[in-house]
Phi, psi and omega in degrees: 000323181295324179294319179297315180296321179295319179294321179295316180295316180296320178295314179297320180295323178294337178268316187283315185303313179299326178291323181290324182268359175082016178289137180261143176285150177294139180295146178279130179243121179298150178301134178089346180271153179284138178285145177297159179305137177085357180247129178269132180289140178266359179279122181292146176271158182303331181290343181268336183290135179226160176251132181262349182277138176281355181278149178293151183269349178203165176288137179263349177206161178278150178299138181272150177300149179278345176215165185280168179307135178092347180249114181213159178301131181304320179298327179293314180293327178293318177296319178298316180298313181297317178298315182297321179297325177281327181297321180277351180270104185262009181298139177089191183278171177298324179293321178292320177300312179297321179297325178289328180281328189309320181296342185255002184241158170291157178299321180297318181286331175299322178295322177293315182294339178298339180269358181271131175271118182301339177295338178277353176270108185281333182295143179237351176201152173276131188252003181192182181286152175288135178238140177283132172273315180206149180228124178245179184303318184235012179211155179225134172255124186232157176251134177238114178284133177231173178291354178239023179109181183276137174252132179259124186237137175250126175244142178236152177274124180243178177288354177249020180097191181283136180221147175286133182241351179188156170212159178213129177248154178082005177275141179296000000 
């Protein structure tokens, strides 16, 4: 309780004493505005700002693939193939279509795919083998040829195996 009272008295003294002796507070200057003559801005200039961390503040390059084009884990490409075969199969309702895709997708992506109308998927068959575009430590970007062009699919390694996390159609 004594510490609280001491803090209260010091705070009050910091407010009251300047008013009693007539000290004026420094005028407030908005950031970016010029300070009035005779007033020094308290906003630091970029030349004054420094970094104290020895760590870099940003990536200086993009992560490089862990393997070259065309080389990707077989289970990742197999999941992409299975997903694509179900993606082009529009038989049944939208809920049935989504249920067929669900085993091959992340839960997060299944929620996104729930908003897709299978009638908007023009492809009706996969026309060739799945090819890896890029392979990273935990993800693979693959191309799936269809009767309506190439579909680009991203698969990621999860604790439940490889799962599709995104696709894009109509990209060159």
